[in-house]
KOLVEXTI-593825 format. One record per residue: residue in one letter; x, y, z of N, C-alpha, C in turn. Coordinates in steps of 0.1 Angstrom, whole numbers. Layout:
! KOLVEXTI-593825
{rec "A"; {X; Y; Z}; {X; Y; Z}; {X; Y; Z}} ...
***
This chain:
! KOLVEXTI-593825
{rec "M"; {8; -12; 0}; {0; 0; 0}; {9; 13; 0}} {rec "A"; {6; 22; -9}; {15; 34; -10}; {12; 43; 1}} {rec "P"; {23; 50; 7}; {21; 59; 18}; {12; 71; 14}} {rec "V"; {5; 76; 23}; {-4; 87; 20}; {4; 100; 20}} {rec "P"; {4; 108; 10}; {12; 120; 10}; {7; 130; 20}} {rec "Q"; {17; 137; 27}; {13; 146; 37}; {12; 160; 32}} {rec "A"; {4; 168; 38}; {2; 182; 33}; {15; 189; 35}} {rec "P"; {17; 199; 26}; {29; 207; 26}; {31; 214; 39}} {rec "D"; {21; 218; 46}; {22; 226; 58}; {22; 217; 71}} {rec "D"; {23; 204; 69}; {24; 195; 81}; {37; 197; 88}} {rec "P"; {36; 200; 101}; {48; 203; 109}; {58; 192; 109}} {rec "A"; {53; 180; 106}; {62; 168; 106}; {71; 168; 94}} {rec "V"; {67; 176; 84}; {75; 176; 71}; {83; 189; 70}} {rec "V"; {75; 200; 72}; {81; 214; 70}; {89; 218; 83}} {rec "P"; {102; 221; 82}; {109; 226; 94}; {104; 239; 98}} {rec "C"; {106; 243; 111}; {102; 256; 116}; {109; 267; 109}} {rec "R"; {102; 275; 102}; {108; 285; 94}; {115; 296; 103}} {rec "G"; {111; 297; 116}; {117; 307; 124}; {130; 302; 130}} {rec "D"; {134; 290; 129}; {146; 285; 135}; {159; 293; 131}} {rec "G"; {161; 295; 118}; {172; 303; 114}; {172; 317; 119}} {rec "T"; {160; 323; 119}; {158; 337; 123}; {162; 338; 138}} {rec "L"; {156; 328; 146}; {159; 329; 160}; {174; 327; 163}} {rec "Q"; {181; 318; 156}; {195; 316; 158}; {203; 329; 155}} {rec "Q"; {199; 335; 144}; {206; 348; 140}; {203; 359; 151}} {rec "E"; {191; 359; 155}; {188; 369; 166}; {195; 367; 178}} {rec "A"; {197; 354; 182}; {204; 350; 194}; {219; 354; 193}} {rec "R"; {225; 351; 181}; {239; 354; 179}; {241; 369; 179}} {rec "F"; {231; 377; 173}; {232; 391; 173}; {231; 397; 187}} {rec "G"; {222; 391; 195}; {221; 396; 209}; {233; 393; 217}} {rec "V"; {239; 381; 216}; {251; 378; 223}; {263; 387; 219}} {rec "A"; {264; 390; 206}; {274; 399; 201}; {272; 413; 206}} {rec "L"; {260; 417; 207}; {257; 430; 212}; {261; 431; 227}} {rec "L"; {258; 421; 235}; {261; 421; 249}; {276; 421; 251}} {rec "R"; {283; 413; 243}; {297; 413; 244}; {304; 426; 241}} {rec "R"; {298; 433; 231}; {304; 446; 227}; {299; 458; 236}} {rec "H"; {287; 458; 240}; {281; 469; 247}; {276; 466; 261}} {rec "G"; {278; 454; 266}; {272; 449; 278}; {276; 458; 290}} {rec "W"; {289; 463; 290}; {293; 471; 301}; {286; 485; 300}} {rec "L"; {284; 490; 288}; {278; 503; 287}; {263; 502; 291}} {rec "L"; {256; 491; 286}; {242; 489; 290}; {241; 488; 305}} {rec "L"; {250; 480; 312}; {249; 479; 326}; {251; 492; 333}} {rec "L"; {261; 500; 328}; {264; 513; 333}; {251; 522; 332}} {rec "V"; {245; 522; 321}; {233; 531; 319}; {222; 526; 329}} {rec "F"; {220; 513; 330}; {208; 508; 338}; {211; 510; 353}} {rec "V"; {223; 506; 357}; {226; 507; 372}; {230; 521; 376}} {rec "G"; {238; 528; 367}; {243; 541; 371}; {235; 553; 367}} {rec "L"; {225; 551; 359}; {217; 562; 354}; {202; 561; 357}} {rec "L"; {197; 550; 351}; {182; 549; 352}; {177; 545; 366}} {rec "T"; {184; 535; 372}; {180; 531; 385}; {181; 543; 396}} {rec "P"; {193; 550; 396}; {194; 561; 405}; {183; 572; 403}} {rec "L"; {181; 575; 390}; {171; 585; 387}; {157; 581; 392}} {rec "W"; {154; 569; 390}; {141; 564; 395}; {140; 565; 410}} {rec "G"; {151; 561; 417}; {151; 562; 432}; {150; 576; 437}} {rec "F"; {157; 585; 430}; {156; 599; 434}; {143; 605; 432}} {rec "A"; {137; 601; 420}; {123; 606; 417}; {113; 602; 427}} {rec "E"; {114; 590; 432}; {105; 585; 442}; {106; 592; 455}} {rec "L"; {119; 594; 460}; {121; 602; 472}; {117; 616; 470}} {rec "A"; {121; 622; 459}; {117; 637; 457}; {102; 639; 457}} {rec "D"; {95; 629; 451}; {80; 631; 451}; {75; 631; 465}} {rec "E"; {80; 622; 474}; {76; 622; 488}; {79; 635; 495}} {rec "I"; {91; 640; 493}; {95; 653; 499}; {87; 664; 494}} {rec "H"; {85; 665; 481}; {77; 675; 475}; {63; 676; 480}} {rec "E"; {57; 664; 482}; {43; 663; 488}; {43; 664; 503}} {rec "Q"; {55; 666; 509}; {56; 668; 523}; {51; 656; 531}} {rec "E"; {53; 644; 526}; {49; 632; 532}; {61; 626; 540}} {rec "A"; {58; 620; 552}; {68; 614; 560}; {73; 601; 553}} {rec "I"; {86; 599; 554}; {91; 586; 548}; {93; 577; 560}} {rec "V"; {88; 565; 558}; {86; 556; 570}; {99; 552; 577}} {rec "F"; {110; 551; 570}; {122; 547; 577}; {131; 558; 582}} {rec "D"; {127; 571; 580}; {136; 582; 584}; {138; 582; 599}} {rec "V"; {128; 583; 607}; {129; 585; 621}; {135; 572; 628}} {rec "P"; {130; 560; 625}; {136; 548; 631}; {151; 547; 629}} {rec "V"; {156; 550; 617}; {170; 549; 614}; {178; 560; 622}} {rec "L"; {173; 572; 622}; {179; 582; 630}; {180; 579; 645}} {rec "E"; {169; 573; 650}; {169; 569; 664}; {179; 558; 667}} {rec "Y"; {180; 549; 658}; {190; 538; 659}; {204; 544; 659}} {rec "A"; {207; 554; 650}; {220; 560; 649}; {223; 568; 662}} {rec "H"; {213; 575; 667}; {215; 582; 680}; {217; 573; 692}} {rec "G"; {212; 561; 691}; {214; 552; 702}; {228; 546; 703}} {rec "L"; {236; 548; 693}; {250; 544; 693}; {259; 555; 699}} {rec "A"; {254; 566; 702}; {262; 578; 706}; {271; 574; 718}} {rec "R"; {284; 577; 716}; {294; 576; 727}; {304; 587; 725}} {rec "E"; {311; 591; 736}; {320; 602; 735}; {331; 599; 724}} {rec "G"; {336; 587; 724}; {346; 584; 714}; {341; 584; 700}} {rec "Y"; {329; 580; 698}; {322; 580; 685}; {320; 594; 681}} {rec "D"; {317; 603; 690}; {314; 617; 687}; {326; 623; 679}} {rec "K"; {338; 622; 685}; {350; 628; 679}; {352; 621; 665}} {rec "F"; {350; 608; 664}; {353; 601; 652}; {344; 606; 641}} {rec "F"; {331; 606; 643}; {321; 609; 633}; {321; 624; 630}} {rec "V"; {325; 633; 639}; {327; 647; 635}; {339; 648; 626}} {rec "L"; {349; 641; 628}; {361; 641; 619}; {357; 636; 605}} {rec "I"; {350; 624; 605}; {346; 619; 592}; {337; 628; 585}} {rec "S"; {328; 635; 592}; {319; 645; 585}; {327; 656; 579}} {rec "R"; {337; 661; 586}; {346; 672; 581}; {353; 667; 569}} {rec "I"; {359; 655; 569}; {367; 650; 558}; {357; 647; 546}} {rec "G"; {345; 644; 549}; {335; 640; 539}; {331; 651; 530}} {rec "Y"; {335; 663; 533}; {331; 674; 524}; {341; 686; 524}} {rec "L"; {339; 696; 533}; {346; 708; 532}; {361; 707; 534}} {rec "H"; {365; 698; 544}; {379; 697; 547}; {386; 685; 541}} {rec "G"; {380; 678; 532}; {386; 666; 526}; {382; 665; 511}} {rec "V"; {369; 663; 509}; {364; 660; 495}; {366; 672; 486}} {rec "V"; {363; 684; 491}; {364; 696; 482}; {379; 699; 479}} {rec "P"; {388; 699; 488}; {402; 701; 484}; {407; 690; 475}} {rec "F"; {403; 678; 477}; {407; 667; 468}; {401; 668; 454}} {rec "D"; {389; 673; 453}; {383; 675; 440}; {391; 685; 432}} {rec "I"; {395; 696; 439}; {402; 707; 432}; {416; 701; 428}} {rec "A"; {423; 694; 437}; {436; 689; 434}; {435; 679; 423}} {rec "L"; {425; 671; 422}; {423; 661; 411}; {422; 667; 398}} {rec "V"; {414; 678; 397}; {412; 685; 384}; {425; 691; 380}} {rec "V"; {432; 698; 389}; {444; 705; 386}; {455; 695; 382}} {rec "A"; {456; 684; 388}; {466; 674; 385}; {463; 668; 371}} {rec "L"; {451; 665; 368}; {448; 660; 354}; {451; 670; 343}} {rec "I"; {448; 682; 346}; {451; 693; 335}; {466; 695; 334}} {rec "A"; {473; 695; 346}; {487; 696; 346}; {494; 685; 338}} {rec "R"; {488; 673; 338}; {494; 662; 331}; {489; 662; 316}} {rec "R"; {482; 672; 312}; {476; 674; 299}; {466; 663; 295}} {rec "R"; {460; 658; 305}; {449; 648; 303}; {436; 657; 303}} {rec "F"; {434; 664; 292}; {423; 674; 292}; {409; 667; 292}} {rec "R"; {407; 656; 285}; {394; 650; 285}; {391; 644; 299}} {rec "E"; {401; 638; 306}; {398; 633; 319}; {396; 645; 329}} {rec "G"; {404; 656; 327}; {402; 668; 335}; {389; 674; 333}} {rec "S"; {384; 675; 321}; {371; 680; 318}; {360; 672; 324}} {rec "F"; {361; 659; 323}; {351; 650; 329}; {351; 652; 344}} {rec "A"; {362; 653; 351}; {362; 654; 365}; {357; 668; 369}} {rec "A"; {361; 679; 362}; {356; 692; 365}; {341; 693; 364}} {rec "L"; {336; 688; 353}; {321; 689; 350}; {314; 680; 361}} {rec "A"; {318; 668; 363}; {312; 660; 373}; {312; 665; 387}} {rec "L"; {323; 670; 391}; {325; 674; 405}; {319; 688; 407}} {rec "G"; {322; 697; 398}; {316; 711; 399}; {301; 711; 397}} {rec "G"; {297; 704; 387}; {282; 703; 384}; {274; 697; 395}} {rec "S"; {280; 687; 402}; {273; 681; 413}; {271; 691; 425}} {rec "A"; {281; 699; 427}; {280; 709; 438}; {269; 719; 435}} {rec "L"; {269; 724; 422}; {258; 734; 418}; {244; 727; 419}} {rec "L"; {244; 715; 414}; {231; 708; 414}; {226; 706; 429}} {rec "N"; {235; 704; 438}; {230; 702; 452}; {225; 715; 458}} {rec "I"; {231; 726; 454}; {227; 739; 459}; {213; 742; 454}} {rec "A"; {211; 740; 441}; {198; 742; 435}; {187; 733; 440}} {rec "A"; {190; 720; 443}; {180; 711; 448}; {176; 715; 462}} {rec "K"; {186; 719; 470}; {183; 723; 484}; {173; 734; 484}} {rec "Q"; {175; 744; 476}; {167; 756; 475}; {153; 752; 470}} {rec "F"; {152; 743; 460}; {140; 739; 455}; {131; 731; 465}} {rec "F"; {137; 721; 471}; {129; 713; 481}; {127; 720; 494}} {rec "A"; {137; 728; 498}; {136; 735; 511}; {132; 727; 523}} {rec "R"; {138; 715; 524}; {134; 706; 535}; {142; 710; 548}} {rec "E"; {135; 711; 559}; {141; 714; 571}; {149; 702; 577}} {rec "R"; {160; 705; 584}; {168; 694; 589}; {161; 687; 601}} {rec "P"; {165; 675; 605}; {159; 668; 616}; {161; 676; 629}} {rec "S"; {152; 674; 638}; {153; 681; 651}; {149; 672; 662}} {rec "L"; {154; 659; 661}; {150; 649; 671}; {159; 651; 684}} {rec "W"; {171; 657; 682}; {179; 660; 694}; {189; 671; 690}} {rec "E"; {195; 677; 699}; {205; 688; 697}; {218; 682; 692}} {rec "S"; {221; 685; 680}; {233; 680; 673}; {246; 686; 679}} {rec "I"; {257; 678; 680}; {270; 683; 684}; {277; 691; 673}} {rec "A"; {272; 690; 661}; {277; 697; 649}; {266; 702; 641}} {rec "P"; {258; 712; 645}; {246; 716; 639}; {249; 722; 625}} {rec "E"; {239; 721; 616}; {239; 728; 603}; {226; 737; 602}} {rec "H"; {227; 747; 594}; {217; 757; 593}; {211; 759; 579}} {rec "N"; {215; 752; 569}; {209; 753; 556}; {199; 742; 554}} {rec "Y"; {194; 740; 542}; {184; 730; 540}; {190; 716; 539}} {rec "S"; {181; 706; 540}; {186; 692; 542}; {186; 683; 530}} {rec "F"; {177; 685; 520}; {175; 676; 509}; {180; 681; 496}} {rec "P"; {189; 674; 489}; {196; 661; 493}; {209; 665; 501}} {rec "S"; {214; 655; 507}; {226; 658; 515}; {238; 662; 506}} {rec "G"; {244; 673; 510}; {256; 677; 503}; {268; 668; 505}} {rec "H"; {269; 663; 517}; {280; 654; 520}; {279; 641; 512}} {rec "A"; {266; 636; 512}; {264; 623; 504}; {266; 625; 490}} {rec "M"; {262; 637; 484}; {264; 640; 470}; {279; 642; 467}} {rec "G"; {286; 649; 476}; {300; 652; 473}; {308; 639; 474}} {rec "S"; {306; 631; 484}; {314; 619; 485}; {311; 609; 474}} {rec "M"; {298; 607; 471}; {295; 598; 460}; {299; 603; 446}} {rec "T"; {299; 616; 444}; {304; 622; 431}; {318; 619; 430}} {rec "L"; {326; 621; 440}; {340; 618; 440}; {343; 604; 437}} {rec "A"; {335; 595; 444}; {337; 581; 443}; {334; 576; 429}} {rec "A"; {323; 580; 424}; {319; 576; 410}; {329; 581; 400}} {rec "T"; {334; 593; 401}; {344; 599; 392}; {356; 591; 392}} {rec "L"; {362; 588; 404}; {374; 580; 405}; {372; 566; 400}} {rec "I"; {361; 560; 403}; {359; 546; 398}; {359; 546; 383}} {rec "L"; {351; 555; 377}; {351; 555; 362}; {364; 559; 356}} {rec "L"; {372; 567; 362}; {385; 571; 357}; {395; 559; 358}} {rec "S"; {393; 551; 369}; {403; 541; 371}; {399; 527; 366}} {rec "W"; {387; 526; 360}; {381; 513; 357}; {390; 505; 347}} {rec "N"; {397; 511; 338}; {405; 504; 329}; {420; 503; 333}} {rec "T"; {422; 506; 346}; {436; 506; 351}; {437; 496; 362}} {rec "R"; {450; 494; 367}; {452; 484; 378}; {447; 490; 391}} {rec "W"; {443; 503; 391}; {438; 509; 404}; {423; 506; 406}} {rec "R"; {416; 499; 397}; {402; 497; 397}; {397; 492; 411}} {rec "W"; {403; 481; 415}; {398; 474; 427}; {402; 482; 440}} {rec "P"; {414; 487; 441}; {418; 495; 453}; {409; 507; 455}} {rec "V"; {406; 514; 443}; {397; 526; 444}; {383; 522; 448}} {rec "L"; {378; 511; 442}; {365; 506; 445}; {363; 502; 459}} {rec "A"; {373; 495; 465}; {373; 491; 479}; {373; 503; 488}} {rec "L"; {382; 513; 485}; {383; 525; 494}; {370; 533; 494}} {rec "M"; {365; 535; 482}; {352; 543; 481}; {340; 535; 487}} {rec "A"; {340; 522; 486}; {329; 514; 492}; {329; 515; 507}} {rec "A"; {340; 519; 513}; {340; 521; 527}; {338; 536; 531}} {rec "F"; {344; 545; 523}; {344; 559; 526}; {330; 565; 524}} {rec "V"; {323; 562; 513}; {310; 568; 511}; {300; 565; 521}} {rec "P"; {298; 552; 525}; {288; 549; 535}; {292; 555; 549}} {rec "L"; {305; 555; 552}; {309; 561; 564}; {306; 576; 565}} {rec "V"; {308; 583; 555}; {304; 597; 554}; {289; 598; 556}} {rec "G"; {281; 590; 549}; {267; 591; 550}; {262; 588; 564}} {rec "F"; {268; 578; 570}; {263; 574; 584}; {267; 585; 594}} {rec "S"; {279; 592; 591}; {283; 603; 601}; {272; 614; 601}} {rec "R"; {265; 616; 590}; {255; 627; 590}; {243; 622; 598}} {rec "L"; {240; 609; 597}; {229; 604; 605}; {232; 604; 620}} {rec "Y"; {244; 600; 623}; {249; 600; 637}; {248; 614; 644}} {rec "L"; {252; 623; 636}; {252; 637; 641}; {238; 643; 641}} {rec "G"; {228; 636; 635}; {214; 641; 635}; {211; 653; 626}} {rec "V"; {220; 655; 616}; {218; 666; 607}; {211; 663; 594}} {rec "H"; {209; 650; 591}; {202; 646; 579}; {193; 634; 582}} {rec "F"; {182; 633; 574}; {174; 621; 574}; {181; 611; 565}} {rec "P"; {178; 598; 567}; {183; 588; 558}; {179; 590; 543}} {rec "S"; {167; 595; 541}; {163; 598; 527}; {171; 609; 521}} {rec "D"; {176; 619; 529}; {185; 629; 523}; {198; 622; 518}} {rec "I"; {203; 612; 525}; {215; 605; 521}; {213; 597; 509}} {rec "L"; {202; 589; 508}; {199; 581; 497}; {197; 590; 484}} {rec "A"; {190; 601; 486}; {188; 610; 474}; {201; 616; 469}} {rec "G"; {210; 619; 479}; {223; 625; 475}; {231; 615; 467}} {rec "W"; {231; 602; 472}; {238; 592; 465}; {233; 589; 451}} {rec "A"; {219; 589; 450}; {213; 586; 437}; {215; 597; 427}} {rec "V"; {213; 609; 430}; {214; 620; 420}; {229; 622; 417}} {rec "A"; {238; 620; 426}; {252; 621; 423}; {257; 610; 413}} {rec "T"; {253; 598; 415}; {256; 587; 406}; {251; 590; 392}} {rec "A"; {238; 593; 391}; {232; 596; 378}; {239; 608; 371}} {rec "W"; {242; 618; 378}; {249; 629; 372}; {263; 626; 367}} {rec "V"; {271; 619; 375}; {284; 615; 370}; {283; 606; 358}} {rec "V"; {275; 596; 358}; {273; 587; 346}; {269; 595; 334}} {rec "A"; {260; 604; 336}; {255; 612; 324}; {266; 620; 319}} {rec "V"; {274; 627; 327}; {286; 635; 322}; {296; 625; 315}} {rec "Y"; {298; 614; 321}; {307; 604; 315}; {303; 600; 301}} {rec "L"; {290; 597; 299}; {285; 593; 286}; {287; 605; 276}} {rec "I"; {285; 617; 281}; {287; 629; 272}; {301; 631; 268}} {rec "V"; {310; 631; 278}; {324; 634; 275}; {331; 623; 267}} {rec "Y"; {327; 610; 270}; {333; 599; 264}; {324; 593; 252}} {rec "R"; {316; 602; 247}; {308; 599; 235}; {300; 586; 236}} {rec "G"; {292; 585; 247}; {284; 573; 248}; {291; 560; 251}} {rec "G"; {303; 561; 256}; {311; 549; 259}; {320; 545; 247}} {rec "Q"; {320; 552; 236}; {328; 548; 225}; {343; 551; 228}} {rec "L"; {346; 561; 237}; {359; 563; 242}; {360; 559; 256}} {rec "R"; {372; 557; 261}; {375; 553; 275}; {386; 562; 280}} {rec "P"; {386; 565; 294}; {397; 573; 300}; {410; 566; 297}} {rec "W"; {420; 575; 295}; {434; 571; 293}; {437; 564; 280}} {rec "T"; {428; 562; 271}; {430; 555; 259}; {436; 564; 248}} {rec "L"; {434; 577; 249}; {439; 586; 239}; {452; 592; 244}} {rec "K"; {460; 596; 234}; {473; 602; 237}; {471; 616; 243}} {rec "R"; {480; 621; 250}; {479; 634; 255}; {480; 644; 244}} {rec "A"; {472; 655; 246}; {472; 666; 236}; {486; 672; 235}} 
***
């Protein structure tokens, strides 16, 4: 008995026409990730996620709504108060901005320009200087009063949101990490900044001059700003620090 011919569209006979397309798409996707994976990760983690976090916090502050974790975290930090801790965290707070971060920022930009690393110097100047101006403008816009749960041993008298110390330390950290990412200094810088930035942030909570949301907002907007400047100066990631000859 002769076999019954099957219809041309029978899946048992006709191979899946999308197999070749799917394989090509998969190869293209893998190649894209290999070539631009670092850049995509930088944009997502360093730009989009921080902007979303800042927007959420800013909306709560703008609507003058209490943030649930602010007071409990401050009370915990105050519960750790000791005389020895007082001196330590006052010192960290000073180093974390006016007496440490700001002089280092200036020295970094001057050193890069002196070495004729003009692109790196421009990136650092725009990132560090722009962050400071952005912080001043944001404080005036949100006009959030500082915490008053207890009398601080190092009081502040300007507005609270976002934290200038948090923004300054995170801006410096992000700038140094991006500048050193393609060098042997990547991991030492990353390790140092991973300790320094949280320590500065916690010092402001310990001293009772910032809410935790001020700190988080400062970290978020600083990270997003530095990454945005980096993408502009280095042409969307097409260029990398130190890869071009000196002018």
